[in-house]
Structures are given as structure tokens and as C-alpha cells.
N, CA and C of each residue as an Amber inpcrd file, in Angstrom:
protein
   258
 113.4210000 134.8370000 113.6960000 113.0250000 133.5320000 114.1490000
 111.6490000 133.1390000 113.5980000 110.7700000 134.0960000 113.4410000
 109.4440000 133.7890000 112.9010000 109.5420000 133.3990000 111.4220000
 110.5370000 133.9650000 110.7170000 110.7580000 133.5760000 109.3280000
 111.2460000 132.1320000 109.2580000 112.0930000 131.7450000 110.1980000
 112.5840000 130.3710000 110.2380000 111.4250000 129.4080000 110.5150000
 110.5180000 129.7840000 111.4000000 109.3410000 128.9680000 111.6660000
 108.5050000 128.8210000 110.3910000 108.3110000 129.8920000 109.6780000
 107.5490000 129.8450000 108.4340000 108.2120000 128.9130000 107.4220000
 109.5260000 128.9410000 107.3430000 110.2490000 128.0290000 106.4430000
 110.0120000 126.5720000 106.8380000 110.1000000 126.2790000 108.1370000
 109.8610000 124.9110000 108.6070000 108.4660000 124.4390000 108.2310000
 107.4980000 125.3230000 108.3530000 106.1170000 124.9480000 108.0720000
 105.8760000 124.6760000 106.5890000 106.6930000 125.2420000 105.7210000
 106.5290000 125.0130000 104.2820000 107.2060000 123.7270000 103.8140000
 107.9090000 123.0500000 104.7170000 108.5700000 121.8020000 104.3440000
 107.5700000 120.6920000 104.0520000 106.3410000 120.9050000 104.4370000
 105.3160000 119.8800000 104.2450000 105.3210000 118.8860000 105.3760000
 104.3620000 118.0290000 105.3650000 104.2470000 117.0270000 106.4130000
 103.6620000 117.6080000 107.6860000 103.7160000 116.8160000 108.7200000
 103.1650000 117.1980000 110.0080000 104.3200000 117.4620000 110.9610000
 104.2550000 118.5800000 111.6560000 105.2730000 118.9460000 112.6310000
 104.6120000 119.0740000 113.9940000 105.1510000 118.4100000 114.9790000
 104.6050000 118.5480000 116.3230000 105.1100000 119.8410000 116.9460000
 104.3840000 120.3170000 117.9420000 104.8270000 121.5020000 118.6640000
 106.2010000 121.2500000 119.2730000 106.3960000 120.0590000 119.8230000
 107.6680000 119.7190000 120.4580000 108.8150000 119.7870000 119.4550000
 108.5880000 119.2350000 118.2610000 109.6080000 119.2360000 117.2160000
 109.9670000 120.6620000 116.7940000 108.9400000 121.4790000 116.5530000
 109.1960000 122.8600000 116.1220000 109.9130000 123.6550000 117.2010000
 109.4920000 123.5090000 118.4520000 110.1380000 124.2340000 119.5510000
 111.6010000 123.8120000 119.6800000 111.8440000 122.5260000 119.5360000
 113.2180000 122.0150000 119.6290000 114.0720000 122.5330000 118.4730000
 113.5410000 122.5040000 117.2610000 114.2920000 122.9710000 116.0900000
 114.6170000 124.4620000 116.1870000 113.7240000 125.2260000 116.8110000
 113.9410000 126.6650000 116.9600000 114.6560000 127.0220000 118.2610000
 114.8460000 126.0270000 119.1260000 115.4560000 126.2320000 120.4500000
 114.6920000 127.2760000 121.2560000 113.3690000 127.1060000 121.3010000
 112.5130000 128.0230000 122.0380000 111.5530000 127.2290000 122.9160000
 110.8850000 127.9130000 123.8160000 109.9100000 127.2700000 124.6890000
 108.5990000 127.0370000 123.9480000 107.8100000 126.1350000 124.4690000
 106.4990000 125.8630000 123.8800000 105.5930000 127.0980000 123.9360000
 105.5460000 127.8250000 125.0570000 104.6950000 129.0240000 125.0740000
 105.1060000 130.0600000 124.0190000 106.4100000 130.2220000 123.7750000
 106.8600000 131.1570000 122.7500000 106.4400000 130.6610000 121.3650000
 106.5650000 129.3600000 121.1250000 106.1340000 128.7970000 119.8460000
 104.6450000 129.0510000 119.6340000 103.8370000 128.7950000 120.6500000
 102.4010000 129.0140000 120.5330000 102.0900000 130.4730000 120.2180000
 102.8330000 131.3800000 120.8430000 102.6410000 132.8060000 120.5830000
 103.0050000 133.1480000 119.1360000 104.0860000 132.5630000 118.6230000
 104.5080000 132.8090000 117.2450000 103.4770000 132.2660000 116.2580000
 102.9340000 131.0820000 116.5350000 101.9100000 130.5070000 115.6570000
 100.6560000 131.3730000 115.6520000 100.2700000 131.8600000 116.8200000
  99.1050000 132.7460000 116.9050000  99.3630000 134.0470000 116.1380000
 100.5920000 134.5740000 116.2290000 100.9350000 135.7900000 115.4780000
 100.8440000 135.5480000 113.9740000 101.3760000 134.4150000 113.5100000
 101.2990000 134.0920000 112.0830000  99.8480000 133.9440000 111.6390000
  99.0200000 133.4050000 112.5070000  97.5990000 133.2790000 112.1970000
  96.9340000 134.6520000 112.1390000  97.2060000 135.4760000 113.1310000
  96.6130000 136.8220000 113.1860000  96.9960000 137.6390000 111.9590000
  98.2130000 137.4260000 111.4420000  98.6930000 138.1580000 110.2720000
  98.2340000 137.5340000 108.9470000  97.5640000 136.3820000 109.0340000
  97.0150000 135.7610000 107.8330000  97.9270000 134.7670000 107.1330000
  99.0210000 134.3490000 107.7750000  99.9420000 133.3940000 107.1680000
  99.5670000 131.9430000 107.4790000  98.8590000 131.7380000 108.5750000
  98.3790000 130.4180000 108.9760000  96.9060000 130.5200000 109.2970000
  96.2380000 129.3760000 109.2400000  94.8540000 129.3180000 109.7090000
  94.7000000 128.0270000 110.4930000  93.8770000 128.0610000 111.5220000
  93.6290000 126.8180000 112.2540000  92.8720000 125.8550000 111.3480000
  93.3720000 124.6550000 111.2180000  92.7410000 123.6720000 110.3460000
  91.6450000 122.9000000 111.0670000  91.6360000 122.9510000 112.3940000
  90.6640000 122.1560000 113.1280000  89.2350000 122.5960000 112.8630000
  89.0130000 123.8280000 112.4760000  87.6460000 124.2590000 112.1890000
  87.1580000 123.7560000 110.8310000  88.0680000 123.2870000 109.9940000
  87.7050000 122.8170000 108.6620000  87.5440000 121.3070000 108.5650000
  87.9270000 120.5790000 109.5940000  87.9580000 119.1170000 109.4860000
  86.5730000 118.5090000 109.3320000  85.7210000 118.6840000 110.3100000
  84.3800000 118.1190000 110.2350000  84.3850000 116.6880000 109.7590000
  83.7710000 116.4150000 108.6330000  83.7030000 115.0530000 108.0980000
  84.7560000 114.8100000 107.0200000  85.7090000 115.6850000 106.8840000
  86.7220000 115.5630000 105.8340000  87.8900000 114.6540000 106.2270000
  87.8800000 114.1290000 107.4370000  89.0140000 113.3380000 107.9210000
  89.3360000 112.1450000 107.0270000  88.3480000 111.5370000 106.4230000
  88.6080000 110.3610000 105.5980000  89.4490000 110.6900000 104.3740000
  89.4060000 111.9310000 103.9050000  90.1980000 112.3070000 102.7360000
  91.3890000 113.1820000 103.1010000  91.6740000 113.3060000 104.3860000
  92.7610000 114.1620000 104.8560000  94.1170000 113.5750000 104.4780000
  95.0120000 114.4180000 103.9800000  96.3450000 113.9620000 103.5890000
  97.2180000 113.6300000 104.7830000  96.8340000 114.1210000 105.9600000
  97.6080000 113.8420000 107.1690000  97.3720000 112.4200000 107.6340000
  96.2070000 111.8910000 107.3730000  95.8680000 110.5590000 107.8480000
  95.1140000 110.6690000 109.1470000  95.6210000 110.0400000 110.1740000
  94.9380000 110.1300000 111.4650000  95.6320000 111.1860000 112.3170000
  94.8390000 111.9300000 113.0420000  95.3900000 112.9550000 113.9230000
  94.4920000 113.0700000 115.1450000  94.9820000 113.7650000 116.1230000
  94.1970000 113.9800000 117.3280000  94.0670000 115.4660000 117.5560000
  93.0380000 116.0330000 117.0140000  92.8320000 117.4700000 117.1150000
  92.4950000 117.8770000 118.5420000  91.9270000 116.9550000 119.3220000
  91.5380000 117.2920000 120.6800000  92.7150000 117.2480000 121.6420000
  93.8740000 116.8060000 121.1950000  95.0450000 116.7310000 122.0560000
  95.6720000 118.0930000 122.2480000  96.8350000 118.1360000 122.9360000
  97.4990000 119.4240000 123.1490000  97.9850000 120.0180000 121.8370000
  97.9870000 121.3180000 121.7550000  98.3820000 121.9980000 120.5300000
  97.2070000 122.0930000 119.5820000  97.4610000 122.6550000 118.4210000
  96.4210000 122.8020000 117.4080000  96.9590000 122.3530000 116.0800000
  96.0680000 122.1440000 115.1750000  96.4300000 121.7830000 113.8200000
  96.3420000 123.0420000 112.9790000  97.4360000 123.3970000 112.3070000
  97.5010000 124.6250000 111.5200000  97.7120000 124.2860000 110.0600000
  97.2510000 125.1610000 109.1860000  97.4770000 125.0290000 107.7440000
  98.0180000 126.3570000 107.2240000  98.9450000 126.2650000 106.3090000
  99.5230000 127.4460000 105.6790000  98.5030000 128.0490000 104.7230000
  98.3370000 129.3520000 104.7560000  97.4410000 130.0210000 103.8100000
  98.2090000 130.3240000 102.5290000  97.5150000 130.7710000 101.5050000
  98.1900000 131.1960000 100.2700000  99.1660000 132.3250000 100.5670000
  98.7480000 133.2570000 101.4120000  99.6210000 134.3790000 101.7920000
 100.8810000 133.8470000 102.4720000 100.7350000 132.8370000 103.3340000
 101.8920000 132.2460000 104.0150000 102.8330000 131.5550000 103.0620000
 102.2750000 130.8330000 102.0960000 103.0960000 130.1240000 101.1060000
 103.8690000 131.1130000 100.2350000 103.2200000 132.2100000  99.8490000
 103.8930000 133.2250000  99.0360000 105.0060000 133.9070000  99.8270000
 104.7380000 134.1970000 101.0900000 105.7430000 134.8420000 101.9300000
 106.9540000 133.9200000 102.1280000 106.6960000 132.6410000 102.3360000
 107.7870000 131.6850000 102.5090000 108.6180000 131.5450000 101.2420000
 107.9560000 131.5880000 100.0880000 108.6760000 131.4980000  98.8080000
 109.6030000 132.6900000  98.6190000 109.1910000 133.8560000  99.1060000
 110.0380000 135.0510000  98.9990000 111.2420000 134.9680000  99.9210000
 111.1840000 134.1390000 100.9600000 112.2920000 134.0180000 101.9110000
 113.4550000 133.2290000 101.3370000 113.1860000 132.3870000 100.3430000
 114.2530000 131.5390000  99.7770000 115.1800000 132.2950000  98.8850000
């Protein structure tokens, strides 16, 4: 299931926690745990620490980092791992 989550994240674009949980047929707490595991293993990184004044050039456009959930970005290690899954 964590491999399927990694595949979804490589599709590009923005995915809400609700959308990912629904696509995986899992609870929100389980999704959050899986995202934290992928981060701990180096496949994802929290993007909210990198935003600062970069929002004007962000490819996402407008977002609400202070809302529920977090903003994640795929690392190079995550992208390589996802490519091996195909």
C-alpha cells in the first residue's frame, strides 16, 4: 500500500489528504502515518519549511500551509524509487 501511495504522489499536481485516503481506501490517521514513514525514510520531505518567500514562484499557486495536513515534496530518492516501481 505504501508503494501505491508513492505512485500516486509521482503523478504530479496537488493531492489532498482526503483524496489520497479515499484512493487508498484508508483512514486519514493511517495516511498521515504512511506519509511520515516515507519522510523518515527519505522519500518525501515537508515542503512547508522551504516556502518562506518563494510562494510567488511556486508551481502549486496558492495554498494554505497553515490548514490541516502538510505540504509534502518528493525527494530525488522518492522519485527514483517510484520509477523502479513501474
